[in-house]
SEDOMAR-452810 format. One line per 2 residues: number of its first residue (from 1); for each residue x, y, z of N, C-alpha, C. Coordinates in pm, whole numbers. Layout:
// SEDOMAR-452810
NUM> X/Y/Z/X/Y/Z/X/Y/Z  ...
//
This chain:
// SEDOMAR-452810
1> 889/-5764/-462/891/-5726/-323/750/-5724/-271  728/-5788/-157/594/-5791/-101/572/-5669/-14
3> 451/-5623/-12/416/-5501/64/358/-5544/200  419/-5498/306/369/-5527/442/294/-5405/491
5> 160/-5414/506/81/-5297/549/124/-5246/686  167/-5335/774/213/-5292/906/339/-5207/898
7> 429/-5249/810/554/-5177/790/527/-5038/729  437/-5034/633/402/-4908/568/342/-4813/671
9> 257/-4863/758/195/-4781/862/301/-4729/961  394/-4814/1000/500/-4772/1092/589/-4664/1031
11> 623/-4683/905/708/-4585/836/633/-4450/827  506/-4456/795/425/-4333/786/421/-4262/923
13> 403/-4339/1028/400/-4280/1164/536/-4218/1198  642/-4290/1166/776/-4236/1193/799/-4106/1116
15> 756/-4103/991/771/-3979/911/690/-3866/973  569/-3895/1017/485/-3793/1081/547/-3748/1213
17> 599/-3840/1289/666/-3803/1416/787/-3715/1389  864/-3751/1287/981/-3672/1253/942/-3530/1214
19> 840/-3521/1132/791/-3387/1091/744/-3306/1211  671/-3371/1299/623/-3302/1421/739/-3253/1507
21> 842/-3333/1519/959/-3294/1596/1025/-3171/1536  1038/-3171/1403/1098/-3054/1338/1012/-2928/1357
23> 881/-2943/1352/792/-2830/1377/808/-2777/1518  819/-2868/1614/838/-2827/1755/971/-2755/1772
25> 1077/-2808/1710/1207/-2743/1720/1203/-2602/1660  1135/-2586/1548/1122/-2455/1486/1049/-2359/1579
27> 944/-2407/1644/867/-2323/1739/952/-2284/1859  1030/-2380/1911/1114/-2351/2027/1218/-2247/1990
29> 1280/-2262/1872/1380/-2165/1827/1319/-2028/1812  1200/-2021/1758/1132/-1893/1739/1103/-1828/1874
31> 1055/-1907/1969/1028/-1857/2104/1156/-1811/2170  1264/-1887/2152/1393/-1848/2207/1438/-1714/2151
33> 1421/-1692/2021/1458/-1567/1959/1378/-1452/2019  1248/-1475/2042/1163/-1371/2102/1213/-1335/2242
35> 1250/-1436/2320/1299/-1412/2456/1434/-1339/2451  1518/-1377/2356/1646/-1309/2344/1624/-1159/2315
37> 1532/-1130/2225/1503/-988/2195/1450/-916/2318  1364/-979/2393/1309/-915/2514/1418/-891/2617
39> 1508/-987/2635/1618/-969/2729/1711/-858/2683  1732/-849/2552/1815/-739/2500/1752/-604/2529
41> 1620/-593/2512/1549/-467/2543/1560/-436/2692  1547/-537/2777/1557/-516/2920/1698/-468/2956
43> 1797/-528/2893/1936/-488/2920/1958/-343/2879  1901/-303/2764/1914/-164/2719/1848/-70/2820
45> 1732/-108/2870/1661/-25/2968/1744/-12/3096  1801/-122/3141/1885/-119/3263/2007/-32/3242
47> 2065/-35/3124/2178/50/3094/2140/197/3102  2021/228/3050/1973/367/3057/1949/409/3202
49> 1895/320/3283/1870/352/3424/2004/374/3496  2101/290/3469/2232/306/3534/2296/437/3492
51> 2281/474/3367/2337/601/3320/2268/717/3389  2139/707/3405/2064/813/3473/2107/821/3620
53> 2125/707/3684/2171/704/3823/2308/769/3836  2395/741/3742/2530/802/3742/2522/952/3730
55> 2432/1001/3643/2413/1145/3629/2363/1207/3758  2267/1140/3823/2216/1191/3950/2323/1190/4059
57> 2402/1085/4062/2510/1079/4160/2606/1195/4141  2642/1226/4017/2729/1340/3991/2667/1471/4035
59> 2540/1488/4007/2473/1612/4048/2470/1624/4200  2437/1514/4271/2438/1519/4417/2577/1546/4472
61> 2677/1489/4409/2815/1518/4453/2849/1666/4439  2807/1727/4329/2831/1871/4310/2755/1954/4413
63> 2630/1913/4440/2551/1983/4542/2618/1972/4678  2666/1853/4710/2733/1832/4837/2858/1918/4848
65> 2931/1927/4742/3052/2010/4741/3017/2156/4763  2913/2202/4696/2871/2343/4713/2823/2367/4856
67> 2743/2276/4913/2695/2292/5048/2812/2291/5149  2909/2207/5127/3024/2202/5213/3096/2338/5213
69> 3109/2395/5094/3173/2528/5083/3089/2636/5151  2957/2630/5134/2868/2727/5201/2884/2718/5351
71> 2882/2599/5404/2895/2579/5550/3030/2626/5596  3134/2604/5519/3267/2648/5556/3276/2802/5562
73> 3201/2868/5476/3208/3015/5474/3117/3082/5578  3028/3007/5636/2939/3065/5737/3024/3105/5860
75> 2985/3214/5920/3059/3253/6041/3034/3151/6154  3133/3135/6234/3118/3043/6344/3024/3101/6447
77> 2947/3015/6510/2850/3062/6611/2924/3101/6739  2868/3201/6806/2933/3247/6929/2881/3184/7051
//
């Protein structure tokens, strides 16, 4: 079998290109995993904020109920 230097060079370049593509894919997957983790943390934070808002809403509702009762018990103005 005869050796074609041009063919050998092309095969080497293709192998290098293939390896580079795999490295890029690994980097993209790693970056995607980092973003997924960050979005998960943001979602957890938003869940905590919503829970806190719900607690405040309940407290304000109780205050409103108490104030309504206080106003109801006040004597009417003459």
